[in-house]
C-alpha positions as CSV (number, residue, x, y, z in Angstrom):
1,M,134.3,34.1,139.8
2,T,137.1,32.2,141.6
3,M,140.6,33.3,142.1
4,I,143.3,30.7,141.6
5,K,146.9,30.9,142.7
6,L,149.2,29.2,140.2
7,P,152.5,27.4,141.1
8,S,154.3,30.4,139.6
9,G,152.7,32.6,142.2
10,A,150.5,34.4,139.7
11,K,146.8,34.8,140.6
12,K,144.2,34.2,137.9
13,I,140.4,34.7,138.0
14,V,138.3,32.1,136.3
15,P,134.5,31.4,136.3
16,S,133.3,29.3,139.2
17,S,131.6,26.9,136.8
18,C,135.0,25.8,135.5
19,R,136.3,22.3,136.3
20,A,139.9,21.3,136.8
21,M,142.1,18.4,137.8
22,I,144.2,18.9,140.8
23,G,147.7,17.5,141.0
24,Q,150.0,15.8,138.5
25,V,149.1,13.4,135.7
26,A,149.9,9.8,136.8
27,G,152.8,8.1,134.8
28,G,154.0,11.4,133.3
29,G,157.5,11.0,131.7
30,R,157.2,7.2,131.6
31,T,158.2,7.0,128.0
32,E,161.3,9.0,128.5
33,K,163.1,6.1,130.2
34,P,165.0,4.0,127.7
35,M,164.2,0.3,127.2
36,L,167.4,-1.3,128.3
37,K,166.6,-4.9,127.5
38,A,165.0,-6.6,124.5
39,G,162.6,-8.3,127.0
40,N,161.1,-4.9,127.8
41,A,160.4,-4.2,124.2
42,Y,159.0,-7.7,123.8
43,H,156.5,-7.2,126.6
44,K,155.6,-3.7,125.3
45,Y,154.7,-4.9,121.8
46,R,153.3,-8.3,122.8
47,V,150.1,-6.7,124.0
48,K,149.9,-4.3,121.0
49,R,150.5,-5.8,117.6
50,N,153.0,-8.0,115.8
51,C,155.5,-5.3,114.8
52,W,158.6,-6.4,116.8
53,P,161.3,-7.4,116.3
54,K,161.9,-5.7,112.9
55,V,164.0,-7.8,110.6
56,R,166.0,-5.9,107.9
57,G,165.3,-6.9,104.3
58,V,169.0,-7.5,103.6
59,A,169.0,-10.1,106.5
60,M,166.3,-12.2,104.8
61,N,166.3,-14.8,102.2
62,P,165.6,-13.8,98.6
63,V,162.1,-15.5,98.7
64,E,161.1,-13.3,101.6
65,H,162.2,-9.8,100.5
66,P,163.6,-8.1,97.3
67,H,166.7,-7.1,99.3
68,G,167.4,-10.6,100.6
69,G,170.0,-13.1,99.6
70,G,173.6,-12.9,98.5
71,N,176.9,-13.9,100.0
72,H,177.0,-10.7,102.1
73,Q,174.4,-8.3,103.2
74,H,173.9,-5.8,100.5
75,I,170.8,-4.6,98.5
76,G,172.4,-5.6,95.2
77,H,170.6,-3.0,93.1
78,A,169.5,0.6,93.3
79,S,167.5,1.3,96.4
80,T,165.2,3.7,94.7
81,V,162.0,2.4,93.1
82,R,159.6,4.0,90.7
83,R,156.2,5.2,91.9
84,D,154.2,2.8,89.6
85,A,156.1,-0.3,90.7
86,P,153.8,-3.2,91.5
87,P,153.3,-4.2,95.2
88,G,156.0,-6.4,96.4
89,Q,158.6,-4.6,94.3
90,K,158.0,-1.3,96.2
91,V,160.7,-1.5,98.9
92,G,163.4,0.9,99.6
93,L,163.2,4.6,98.6
94,I,159.9,4.9,96.8
95,A,159.9,7.6,94.1
96,A,162.8,9.4,95.8
97,R,163.5,12.9,94.5
98,R,167.0,12.7,95.9
99,T,169.1,10.3,97.9
100,G,172.4,10.3,99.8
101,R,173.9,12.7,102.2
102,L,172.5,16.2,102.3
103,R,175.0,18.8,101.1
104,G,175.0,22.6,101.0
105,Q,172.0,24.6,102.1
106,A,169.8,21.5,102.5
107,A,172.2,20.1,105.1
108,T,172.3,23.3,107.2
109,A,168.5,23.6,107.0
110,A,168.1,20.0,108.2
111,S,170.5,20.4,111.0
112,K,168.7,23.5,112.2
113,S,165.3,21.8,112.2
114,D,166.9,18.9,114.2
115,K,168.2,21.2,116.8
116,A,164.8,23.0,117.0
117,T,162.9,19.8,117.9
């Protein structure tokens, strides 16, 4: 058995056959720094996959997305879509049970869960 002194000052006895890493993990907290420039996001996603930049459906032409087109950017119809809609029509809120701003008990429960995380 081996006695280890932890950073808190507590002493702990562990089997001598145990293995451990000593020190801090390299690059810890790197993701907490915000990406301040679009170029940083570009270089991040360039090596991963083609998922950036994300263009909104309302900013597209009508041939590219069901929300596209019009003289100003609006969806133009209900954003909810039925579950059995064919692929290509299934954009927006798919089979939504409810939409809009949460009111009443649901709103307080949602705000509590946001504060907990």
